[in-house]
Residue, then its C-alpha position, 0 to 999 in steps of 0.5 A: m477590254c471596255s474599249v473593245v466592247a464599246s467598239d463592238a457595240s458601236t459597230p453596225r451589224a450586217p443585215a441578216r442574210s437569211r431573209t434575202r437568200f433563197p431558202a434551201p428547202l424551197a430550192f431542193l423542192v423546186a429541183a425535185s419538182l422539175l426533175l420529176g417533170v423532166v421524167w414526165c416529159f420524156l416518158t409521156p408518149p407524144f400527144q398523150a397529155p390532155d388535148e396536147n395535139s390541139h395545143f401543139g397544132y396551135l403552137q406550130s401554126l403560130a411558130e411557123g408564121r401562119g398566125l393564130p389557128g381557126d381558118a375554116d379553109r385549112p386543116p386543123f393540123s399540119r401534114e407533118q403533125d398528122l403523119a407523126g400522130a399516125a405513126s405513133n398511134s396517138e389518135q387511137t391511144a387517147q383515153q384507150p388504156e387497152i391500146k398502146p402507142e407504137w414502139a416498133r423500130e420498123a414503124y419508126e424507120r417508116w416514119r423517118a423516111a416518110s417525114a424526110a420526104l415531106p416538103d418544108a411547107a408540110r410544117s405550116d399547112g395546118g392552122g385550121r379549127n381545132p379545140a384549142a383555137s379559141n384560147p388566147p395566144l400568150y402561152y403559145a407565143y412563149e412556147a414559140g421560142a422553145y419551138t424555134l430553138a428546136a426548129r432543126g429537129d424533127v416534130f418530136d424534138r420540137l414537141t419535147a422542147a415545148r414540153l420542157a419550156s412549159l415545165l419551167w412554170l412548175g417552178v414558178t408555181v412552187v415558189a408562189v405557193w411557198l410565198l402564199v403559205g408564208e403570208v397565211v401562216g407566217r415564215r414557218s419553213l416546215l408549213q411552207l414546205a408542206g404547202a408548196a410540196l402539195a403543188g410541186l409533187a402532185p402527180m397530176l399537176t407535174f404531169l400537166s406542167a410537163s406537157v404542152t398545155p396553157d394550164s402550166m402557165m395558168y397555174a403559175l399565174w393564179s398562184l402568184v395572183l393569190w399570193l399578191g392578193v393575200r399580201i395586199l389584204k394583210h399589209g395594205l395597198t401600194l402602187r407597186g402591189a396594185l400594178a403587179l396584181m392587175g398585171l398578173v391578172g391581165a396576163a392570166c386572162v391572155v393565157k386562158s379565158t377562165s382566168y377572168g374568174l380572177v377579176p372579182p377577187a382581185l378587185f376585192a383585194l384592191a378595194v380592201g387594201a385601198w380602204r385600209h390605206h386611207p389616211r383616216r384608217r391609218r391614224g385610227p380614232 
């Protein structure tokens, strides 16, 4: 019996797997958030998210090979998008609750016939100035992959594919907020779940993340930057942490110019982390 006890005591214990596994509450929360987002993707009428027509016009110009929008000699949107907007009544319904989108079967059939008659060039004859033209290109370059995968579908198929691809960033936001709360209050699953649920289940955030807008990617990158910044402040600076933080800040700035607001707090976190990392500080008095 003693030998058995000695053998058990001398046998190295397997490392705890609970620290490396994806927490079950977080997995269920991400799944629930994405499911709600999918509902928003399909229930929100075309081009009815904030500035979605402008963002889609930017995406289409980039994906169809016309490059970045902003050419003063070109219309802001392609003929294909203009036809889809007119057929769905999207321009008239924007911020007008009393006006409803077009749902009639006859209107749909008329649009299908008119869309089928358009030449291939009707997809790429936009690219002019629109309200989104001043945005950096990273988000739209990402969305171009989903647009291309749905290239054989009609304009509404490509819009839906772009919405679903945009929605994936909501999952990143939820995970990042979970990690951020964990750095602030410690590994307390209930508090982390509550904090991450505020992001993942908030109707406005879910609605925006399920539409074509760079805000979805921006929310995710900002959340990751906040998490890494707090982590550096708490645990000190490492080369990997510094590179990751500045890389995410740089990526956020190429998604939306408002992300330049992240530069001062990121530099502050790096400065404090470097100060704490100094050998004299680590040795103490």
